[in-house]
Backbone as a ProteinNet text record, in pm:
[ID]
protein_1_A
[PRIMARY]
MPHSWMGLVELALVFGLVLAFAVWELLKLRREERAAEAASALAREREARTPAAPAPSNGASPGAPQDPR
[TERTIARY]
4520	4585.8	4635.1	4711.7	4787.9	4711.3	4761.8	4620.9	4716.1	4866	4910.7	4913.8	4895.8	4858	4741.1	4652.5	4539.2	4498.6	4593.7	4682	4650.5	4747.6	4733	4676.1	4665.9	4442	4427	4358.2	4232.2	4391.1	4484	4543.4	4542.5	4559.2	4560.9	4453.4	4334.5	4150.3	4121.5	4218.3	4149.9	4263.1	4312.7	4449.7	4388.6	4342.7	4320	4136	4065.3	3968.4	3979.9	4075	4088.4	4163.2	4294	4255.1	4197.8	4070	4030.3	3950	3938.8	3776.7	3856.8	4054.9	4098.8	4066.6	4128.8	4094.6	3988.4	3886.6	3788.7	3734.5	3774.1	3710.1	3803.8	3946.2	3985.4	3926.8	3883.6	3798.9	3746.6	3668.4	3539.1	3576.2	3660.8	3636.6	3725.4	3747.8	3829	3732.1	3647.6	3521.8	3430.6	3414.2	3329.7	3352.8	3557.3	3636.2	3563.3	3622.4	3574.2	3474.1	3387.9	3250.2	3184.6	3226.9	3293.6	3352.9	3453.1	3525.5	3403.5	3372.4	3245.2	3203.6	3126.1	2996.8	3101.4	3132.4	3254.7	3278.6	3286.8	3326	3273.2	3125.7	3010.4	2921	2952.4	2846.9	2937.8	3093	3165.1	3126.8	3070.2	3102.9	2991.7	2877.8	2766	2743.7	2835.4	2872.8	2913.3	2966	3038.4	2942.9	2893.2	2842.4	2672.5	2682.2	2591.2	2558.4	2495.8	2471.7	2505.1	2572.9	2509.8	2391.1	2447.2	2200.6	2243.2	2188.1	2175.9	2150.2	2258.6	2223.5	2104	2069.2	1910.8	1915.2	1803	1823.3	1816	1814.1	1768.4	1966.6	2027.5	2145	2166.5	2152.8	2157.1	2235.5	2271.1	2385.6	2238.6	2357.1	2229.1	2193	2234	2207.9	2138.4	2107.3	2005.7	1911.8	1840.4	1705.3	1655.4	1536.7	1492.2	1380.4	1376.9	1298.3	1175.6	968.8	831.5	831.1	860.4	808.6	758.4
34283.3	34081.4	34171.7	34149.7	34168.8	34067.5	34113.7	34067.5	33904.1	33947.2	33803.2	33682.8	33748.8	33633.1	33595.4	33597.9	33588.3	33490.4	33518.6	33398.6	33291.9	33248.4	33133.4	33138	33166.8	33150.1	33072.4	33099.4	33009	32907.3	32857.5	32739.7	32680.2	32687.4	32648.8	32510.7	32644.4	32577.9	32467.2	32545.3	32452.4	32316.3	32321	32208.7	32125.8	32158.4	32070.2	32069.4	32087.6	32035.9	31892	31929.8	31775.4	31677.8	31754.5	31662.6	31601.2	31672.1	31566	31518.4	31548.4	31475.1	31298.4	31315.4	31183.1	31135	31145.5	31100.5	30995.2	31124	31044.8	30850.2	30915.5	30864.4	30707.3	30774	30616.4	30520.3	30595.4	30565.8	30455.8	30563.5	30503.8	30344.3	30288.5	30291.1	30076.4	30109.5	30048.8	29916.7	30131.8	30027.9	29958.4	29949.9	29876.9	29752.9	29733.1	29576.1	29548.1	29588.6	29514.9	29453.2	29539.2	29515.4	29414.7	29378.8	29306.9	29194.1	29143.4	29064.6	29064.3	29009.4	28956.1	28880.6	28936.2	28878.9	28792.1	28752.8	28665	28521.9	28585.4	28485.1	28442.4	28541.4	28454.6	28352.4	28418.9	28303.7	28126.6	28200.6	28063.8	27945.4	28046.6	27997.7	27876.7	28010.4	27985	27777.5	27803.9	27678.8	27539.7	27624.2	27489.2	27416.5	27554.8	27451.7	27384.7	27425.3	27288.9	27207.8	27072.9	26979	26973.6	26768	26795.6	26704.7	26780.3	26704.9	26491.6	26402.3	26307.7	26277.5	26129.9	26080.7	25991	26056.1	25958.5	25820.8	25730.8	25622.9	25504.5	25593.6	25455.7	25514.1	25545.5	25494.9	25581.7	25715.2	25825.8	25915.4	25975.1	26074.5	26263.6	26246.8	26375.4	26434.8	26524.3	26616	26527.4	26386.5	26303.9	26325.2	26359.8	26260.3	26215.4	26133.9	25985.8	25964.4	25805.8	25709.7	25780.8	25792.1	25843.3	25685.4	25637.5	25449.9	25476.8
25140.2	25085.9	24964.4	24963.9	24777.8	24657.7	24561.3	24462.6	24409.7	24449.6	24326.5	24420.8	24623.3	24685.9	24661.3	24616.2	24524.4	24459.7	24385.9	24269.3	24303.1	24440.7	24489.6	24624.8	24691.1	24730.3	24705.3	24556.9	24462.1	24429.1	24373.5	24346.2	24405.4	24581.9	24688.1	24712.7	24717.3	24713.7	24647.3	24533	24398.8	24395.1	24427.2	24477.9	24585.4	24665.8	24794.5	24672	24683.1	24637.6	24568	24450.4	24368.4	24404.8	24525.2	24685.5	24762.6	24859.9	24878.1	24794.5	24638.8	24547.9	24507.8	24490.4	24497.2	24634.5	24709.3	24865.3	24808.9	24903.5	24901	24704.1	24691.3	24576	24637	24681.3	24643.2	24822	24894.3	24997.2	24967.7	24891.2	24870	24831.5	24643.6	24652.5	24697.1	24787.1	24874.2	24986.5	24962.3	25151.7	25028.2	24866.5	24784.8	24769.9	24730	24710.9	24852	24952.6	25081.9	25071.3	25097.1	25049.5	24969.4	24838.7	24747.1	24784.5	24850.4	24914.1	24997.3	25091.5	25203.7	25161.2	25013.9	25018.5	24865.3	24812.4	24799.3	24899.4	25006.9	25069.4	25160.9	25131.4	25237.4	25102.5	25046.9	24926.5	24912.3	24931.1	24946.4	25014.4	25189.8	25296.8	25269	25210.3	25201.6	25090.7	24932.3	24897.8	24909.5	25091.9	25118.3	25203.2	25363.9	25403.7	25299.1	25217.9	25160.5	25078.7	25137.4	25143.8	24930.6	24930.5	24774.2	24769.3	24627.4	24613.6	24546.4	24719.4	24605.6	24529.7	24467.3	24323.9	24319.2	24191	24157.1	24146	24232.1	24252.6	24183.5	23995.2	23877.4	23806.8	23942.6	23799.3	23734.2	23708.6	23607.3	23663.9	23544.5	23573.7	23585.2	23743.5	23745.5	23664.8	23505.2	23419.6	23330.3	23342.3	23217.3	23211.9	23108.4	23209.4	23247.1	23308.5	23397.9	23322.3	23344.2	23321.9	23393.1	23259	23341.5	23437.6	23428.1	23409.8	23581
[MASK]
+++++++++++++++++++++++++++++++++++++++++++++++++++++++++++++++++++++

């Protein structure tokens, strides 16, 4: 194989490796985004299913300190 071809082969290999790495990272990023989206949807679903806390019987607001009597 002539020496001029060796430079082209090396260039193609390096470019191929860089391109493969870029594609791999983009696929990994998409997979992580989908997992985060699914976790967020699951958290919203759990939050929607959780019943609201009952109101205090003494008429105080939920964050107010209660009378110890």
